[in-house]
C-alpha positions in Angstrom: -0.1 -0.2 0.1 1.2 3.5 -0.5 1.3 6.7 1.5 -2.1 7.8 2.8 -3.9 4.8 1.3 -6.4 2.9 3.0 -6.6 -1.0 2.5 -9.9 -2.5 2.7 -11.5 -5.6 2.5 -15.4 -6.7 2.8 -17.0 -9.6 3.9 -21.0 -10.8 4.5 -21.0 -11.3 8.4 -23.4 -12.6 10.4 -25.2 -11.1 13.4 -23.9 -12.4 17.0 -20.4 -13.6 15.5 -17.5 -11.2 16.6 -14.1 -10.7 14.4 -10.7 -10.3 15.6 -8.7 -7.6 13.7 -5.2 -7.0 13.2 -1.9 -5.7 11.0 1.0 -7.7 9.6 3.7 -5.6 8.1 5.9 -7.8 5.7 8.8 -5.2 5.4 10.6 -6.2 8.6 12.4 -2.3 8.8 9.1 -0.8 8.7 7.7 -3.6 11.3 10.9 -2.9 13.7 10.5 1.2 13.4 6.7 0.9 14.4 7.3 -1.7 17.4 9.7 0.6 18.5 7.4 3.9 17.9 4.1 2.4 19.4 3.8 5.7 21.8 3.4 7.9 18.6 3.0 6.2 15.3 -0.2 4.5 15.3 -2.2 2.6 12.8 -5.9 4.1 12.0 -8.9 1.5 11.5 -12.3 1.8 10.1 -14.9 -0.2 10.7 -18.6 0.2 8.4 -21.8 -1.5 9.1 -24.4 -2.2 6.1 -27.0 -0.3 7.4 -24.2 3.0 8.5 -25.0 2.6 12.4 -22.2 1.8 14.7 -19.7 2.7 12.3 -16.1 2.3 14.2 -12.8 4.6 14.0 -10.2 3.4 16.1 -6.0 4.0 16.6 -4.1 1.1 17.4 -0.9 0.6 17.5 1.2 -2.7 15.8 1.0 -5.5 18.3 -2.3 -4.4 19.3 -5.4 -6.6 18.4 -9.3 -5.4 19.0 -12.3 -7.8 18.5 -15.4 -6.3 16.6 -18.8 -8.1 17.6 -21.1 -7.9 14.5 -24.3 -6.5 15.4 -26.4 -7.0 11.9 -26.4 -9.4 9.0 -24.8 -8.2 5.7 -21.9 -6.9 3.9 -19.6 -5.0 5.9 -16.2 -3.5 5.3 -12.9 -3.1 7.4 -10.2 -0.6 6.4 -6.7 0.7 7.7 -3.6 2.8 7.4 -0.2 3.2 8.2 0.8 6.1 9.4 3.1 8.6 7.4 6.2 7.6 9.5 5.9 4.4 8.2 6.7 5.3 4.7 9.9 7.7 5.4 12.0 4.3 6.3 14.5 4.0 3.9 12.1 5.9 2.0 9.6 3.4 0.9 7.2 4.3 -2.2 4.8 0.9 -0.7 4.8 -1.0 2.3 3.5 -4.8 2.0 1.1 -5.5 4.5 -2.3 -7.8 5.4 -5.2 -7.3 7.5 -5.6 -10.2 9.5 -9.0 -11.2 10.7 -10.3 -14.1 12.9 -14.1 -14.7 13.0 -15.9 -16.3 15.6 -19.4 -17.4 16.7 -20.1 -15.7 19.9 -23.8 -16.5 20.9 -24.4 -15.0 24.2 -27.2 -16.5 26.7 -29.3 -14.9 29.5 -28.9 -16.1 32.7 -32.6 -16.7 33.9 -33.5 -16.4 37.4 -35.3 -19.5 38.3 -37.5 -20.2 41.6 -36.3 -23.1 43.5 -40.2 -24.3 44.3 -40.7 -24.8 40.4 -40.4 -28.4 38.9 -37.4 -29.5 36.8 -39.4 -29.1 33.6 -40.3 -25.8 34.3 -36.5 -25.2 35.1 -35.5 -26.7 32.1 -38.2 -24.8 30.0 -36.5 -21.6 31.1 -33.1 -22.0 30.6 -33.3 -23.4 26.8 -35.6 -21.0 25.8 -33.1 -18.1 25.0 -30.7 -20.5 23.7 -33.6 -21.4 21.0 -33.9 -18.0 20.2 -30.3 -17.2 19.7 -29.7 -20.3 17.7 -33.4 -19.7 15.6 -31.4 -16.1 15.0 -28.3 -17.5 13.8 -29.7 -19.8 11.6 -31.6 -17.2 9.9 -28.7 -15.0 9.3 -27.2 -18.6 7.7 -29.8 -18.5 5.4 -30.1 -15.1 4.5 -26.2 -15.2 3.5 -26.8 -18.0 1.9 -29.5 -16.7 -0.6 -26.9 -13.7 -1.5 -24.0 -16.0 -2.0 -26.6 -17.9 -4.2 -27.8 -14.9 -6.0 -24.5 -13.8 -6.7 -23.5 -17.1 -8.0 -26.5 -17.3 -9.9 -25.4 -13.7 -11.6 -21.9 -14.9 -12.2 -23.3 -18.4 -14.3 -25.8 -15.9 -16.4 -22.9 -14.1 -17.5 -21.0 -16.7 -18.2 -23.4 -18.3 -20.6 -24.0 -15.4 -22.1 -20.1 -15.2 -22.9 -20.6 -18.8 -24.3 -23.5 -17.6 -26.9 -21.9 -15.0 -28.0 -19.2 -16.8 -28.6 -21.0 -19.4 -30.4 -22.5 -16.8 -32.3 -19.2 -15.6 -33.3 -18.0 -19.1 -34.3 -21.5 -20.1 -36.4 -20.5 -16.8 -38.6 -17.6 -17.3 -39.0 -18.3 -20.9 -40.0 -20.8 -19.2 -42.3 -18.5 -16.9 -43.7 -16.0 -19.4 -44.0 -18.3 -22.1 -46.2 -19.7 -19.3 -48.7 -16.1 -18.3 -49.3 -14.9 -21.8 -49.7 -17.5 -22.5 -52.4 -16.7 -19.1 -54.0 -13.1 -20.2 -54.2 -14.3 -23.6 -55.5 -16.4 -21.5 -58.4 -13.5 -19.6 -59.0 -11.1 -22.5 -59.8 -13.5 -24.5 -61.8 -13.6 -21.3 -63.9 -10.4 -21.1 -64.4 -9.9 -24.4 -65.5 -12.8 -24.8 -67.9 -11.4 -21.2 -69.4 -8.0 -23.3 -69.6 -9.9 -26.2 -70.9 -11.8 -23.9 -73.7 -7.9 -22.5 -74.7 -6.2 -25.7 -75.2 -9.3 -26.8 -77.6 -9.2 -23.6 -79.1 -5.4 -23.6 -79.8 -5.8 -27.5 -80.8 -8.5 -26.5 -83.5 -6.2 -23.8 -85.1 -3.4 -25.8 -85.2 -5.4 -28.2 -87.1 -7.2 -25.6 -89.3 -3.3 -24.1 -89.7 -2.2 -27.8 -91.3 -5.2 -28.3 -93.2 -4.5 -25.0 -95.1 -1.0 -25.6 -95.5 -1.2 -29.4 -96.5 -3.7 -28.1 -99.3 -1.5 -25.4 -100.7 
């Protein structure tokens, strides 16, 4: 990445998941510089949710990893930008970087206060109810994400089919033109052959007439 440039990644994420983010610097000299100057040289992180609600901006050091809890389903975007000082090391024009991310599912369950006088069955129902709700929410999110991915795959397949149809039409047109050219070329060759035969017959007839007249004389 270049000085002042933001590097981003986009992903379809599901509510109630947590993503851990960090930065990996592949240029060793830049990495050492950022480690030695962690107090002043910070990396800028930006996080964008699909609805725009709960967007986040954060300044972190090179060794710092932080977590973001996904609050809604959909396409999220994470971006990072290195401090200007990272590019002043040996006058770098570009620095090789990568965004590290790890996603884990975190389904929180609410604690239920139970009455000891209630039966065991009632206690089990109360304990299981929040879990069922969380699982149903996660399942719904998974299906929404799956539908979006299936739709994208369908669009890609349709584009491939359209390109194949265009290529097939070009191929058929080429074959038709080649067939027409071959037919015209065949007619031209046959015409030349007939002309040559005609010229040969005329030459033989002329010679015959010439020798006949000479014999008479």
